[in-house]
C-alpha positions as CSV (number, residue, x, y, z in Angstrom):
1,M,117.9,53.2,53.1
2,K,114.5,54.6,54.2
3,M,115.5,54.1,57.9
4,I,118.7,56.1,57.4
5,Q,116.6,58.9,55.7
6,S,114.2,58.9,58.6
7,L,117.0,59.1,61.2
8,S,118.6,61.9,59.3
9,A,115.3,63.8,59.2
10,A,114.7,63.3,62.9
11,A,118.2,64.5,63.7
12,A,117.8,67.6,61.5
13,L,114.5,68.4,63.2
14,A,116.1,68.0,66.6
15,C,118.9,70.4,65.7
16,A,116.5,73.0,64.3
17,I,114.4,73.0,67.5
18,A,117.4,73.1,69.8
19,A,118.6,76.2,67.9
20,V,115.4,78.1,68.7
21,P,116.1,80.6,71.5
22,A,114.1,80.6,74.8
23,T,111.3,83.2,74.8
24,A,111.5,86.4,76.8
25,A,109.4,86.8,79.9
26,T,105.9,88.3,79.6
27,P,105.8,91.9,80.8
28,I,103.1,93.1,83.2
29,V,102.2,96.7,82.1
30,S,99.7,99.2,83.6
31,S,99.2,102.6,82.1
32,G,102.4,102.3,80.1
33,K,104.4,101.4,83.3
34,L,106.4,98.1,83.6
35,M,105.0,96.7,86.9
36,G,106.8,93.3,86.6
37,A,106.8,90.2,84.5
38,T,105.8,86.5,84.5
39,G,107.9,83.6,83.3
40,V,111.4,85.0,84.2
41,T,113.8,82.1,84.0
42,V,116.6,82.0,86.6
43,G,118.8,79.0,87.0
44,G,116.3,76.8,85.1
45,A,113.4,77.8,87.3
46,S,110.5,80.1,86.4
47,Y,109.6,83.1,88.5
48,D,107.2,86.0,88.5
49,V,108.6,89.3,89.5
50,A,107.0,92.5,90.7
51,F,108.6,95.9,91.0
52,L,107.6,97.4,94.4
53,D,108.5,100.5,96.4
54,G,108.9,100.4,100.2
55,T,111.2,99.1,102.9
56,C,112.8,95.7,102.8
57,S,110.4,94.4,105.6
58,G,107.4,96.0,104.0
59,V,108.0,94.5,100.5
60,F,109.2,91.0,101.6
61,G,107.1,90.5,104.8
62,G,110.3,90.6,106.8
63,C,114.0,91.4,106.1
64,T,115.8,88.2,106.9
65,T,117.4,85.7,104.5
66,G,114.3,83.4,105.0
67,N,112.1,86.0,103.3
68,F,114.0,86.1,100.0
69,S,113.7,83.9,97.0
70,F,117.5,84.1,96.4
71,T,119.8,83.5,99.3
72,T,123.3,83.7,97.7
73,L,125.1,86.4,95.9
74,S,125.5,84.3,92.8
75,S,121.8,83.4,92.5
76,A,120.8,87.1,93.1
77,L,123.3,88.2,90.4
78,A,121.7,85.6,88.1
79,A,118.3,87.0,88.8
80,G,119.5,90.5,88.1
81,N,121.0,89.5,84.8
82,A,117.8,87.7,83.9
83,L,115.9,91.0,84.3
84,L,118.3,92.6,81.9
85,S,118.1,89.9,79.3
86,Q,114.4,88.9,79.6
87,V,112.4,91.8,81.0
88,F,114.1,95.2,80.3
89,L,113.6,94.9,76.5
90,N,112.1,97.2,73.9
91,G,109.0,95.7,72.3
92,K,105.3,96.2,71.6
93,A,104.5,96.6,75.3
94,G,107.0,99.5,75.6
95,A,110.6,100.7,75.3
96,F,111.6,99.4,78.8
97,D,115.2,99.0,77.9
98,T,116.0,102.5,76.7
99,H,113.5,104.3,79.0
100,P,114.3,103.5,82.7
101,A,111.6,105.8,84.0
102,L,108.9,103.5,82.5
103,T,109.7,100.9,85.2
104,A,107.4,101.2,88.2
105,G,109.1,102.9,91.2
106,C,111.6,104.7,89.0
107,T,111.2,108.3,87.9
108,S,114.7,109.0,86.7
109,A,115.4,109.0,83.0
110,V,119.1,108.3,83.7
111,A,118.9,104.9,85.4
112,C,116.6,102.5,87.2
113,N,118.3,100.6,90.0
114,V,116.4,97.3,90.8
115,L,117.4,95.8,94.1
116,I,117.2,92.1,94.8
117,P,118.0,91.2,98.4
118,F,119.7,87.9,99.3
119,A,120.7,88.3,102.9
120,A,120.3,90.7,105.9
121,S,122.3,91.5,109.0
122,D,122.5,94.3,111.6
123,G,119.9,96.5,110.0
124,V,121.4,96.2,106.5
125,A,120.1,94.2,103.5
126,L,122.7,92.8,101.2
127,V,121.3,93.2,97.6
128,T,122.3,93.0,94.0
129,D,121.7,96.2,92.2
130,T,120.6,95.8,88.6
131,V,121.1,99.0,86.7
132,N,119.0,99.6,83.6
133,M,120.2,102.6,81.6
134,P,119.1,104.1,78.3
135,T,122.2,102.6,76.6
136,T,122.0,98.8,76.7
137,S,125.8,98.3,76.7
138,L,126.0,100.3,80.0
139,D,123.5,98.0,81.8
140,F,125.1,96.0,84.6
141,T,124.5,94.2,87.9
142,F,126.6,94.4,91.0
143,A,126.6,93.7,94.8
144,S,125.5,96.4,97.1
145,L,123.6,97.1,100.3
146,I,120.7,99.2,101.7
147,G,119.4,100.0,105.1
148,S,116.6,97.6,106.0
149,K,114.4,100.5,107.1
150,T,115.2,102.7,104.1
151,S,112.2,103.1,101.8
152,T,112.8,103.1,98.0
153,A,109.7,105.3,97.7
154,S,112.0,108.2,98.7
155,L,114.6,107.3,96.1
156,A,113.8,108.3,92.5
157,S,115.8,105.6,90.8
158,F,115.5,102.7,93.2
159,V,112.9,99.9,93.4
160,Y,112.8,96.4,94.8
161,A,112.2,93.3,92.6
162,K,110.2,90.7,94.4
163,F,110.6,87.3,92.8
164,T,108.1,84.5,93.5
165,P,108.1,81.0,91.9
166,S,105.7,80.7,89.0
167,V,102.7,78.6,89.7
168,T,102.1,77.7,86.0
169,T,103.2,74.4,84.6
170,A,106.8,74.5,83.5
171,V,107.3,74.5,79.7
172,P,110.1,72.2,78.5
173,E,113.2,73.9,77.2
174,P,113.8,73.8,73.4
175,A,116.6,71.2,73.9
176,T,114.2,69.0,75.8
177,W,111.6,69.2,73.0
178,A,114.4,68.3,70.5
179,M,115.4,65.2,72.5
180,M,111.8,64.1,72.8
181,L,111.0,64.5,69.1
182,A,114.3,62.8,68.1
183,G,113.3,59.9,70.4
184,F,109.9,59.6,68.8
185,G,111.4,59.8,65.3
186,L,113.8,56.9,66.2
187,M,111.0,54.8,67.7
188,G,108.9,55.3,64.6
189,A,111.8,54.4,62.3
190,A,112.6,51.3,64.3
191,L,109.0,50.2,64.2
192,R,108.8,50.6,60.5
193,Y,112.0,48.7,60.0
194,R,110.8,45.9,62.3
195,K,107.5,45.7,60.4
196,R,109.3,45.5,57.1
197,S,111.6,42.8,58.4
198,T,108.6,40.7,59.6
199,K,107.0,40.9,56.1
200,L,110.2,39.7,54.4
201,T,110.5,36.7,56.8
202,L,106.9,35.6,56.3
203,A,107.3,35.8,52.5
């Protein structure tokens, strides 16, 4: 009976932990401006992102597919959506979701267009454009393009997002923690049951 109770407790704990949502990324803020963030999760991997003005070559050290962290449209779209769900949020650090002009490189109060390049050809960079607007329901990400020599510094509502893999040790997802704890609970219950069975046999 005690073994069943232990197993039930371990299962309940695992479910509770699995239900805990993943935490948002940590914003990097300077003088009230959102400069970037650390710990942005895209496709199960953790990235640090910086919002930078300039040309494609200037920001990424070259404007070819090999210079970009994301090299497909789908992965770049996922990165843009990660910005909307994990970085452009209202919180203690600032109202970055409802005030686009608080993002570095953007001075327009109407929208901040964050460009994530994933390919380049014939002087044109293929990008995803993540649009952060004052109304959250109007935020969206779509495929676009920009001249590789065009500088976002001359565009009031455009800035590049440079993603780099995080160098910190990856933190297990809540579901992973849940499985580990459930496993430890089962092992403990099995050991207690075995110990009890041994005592009964010796008696």
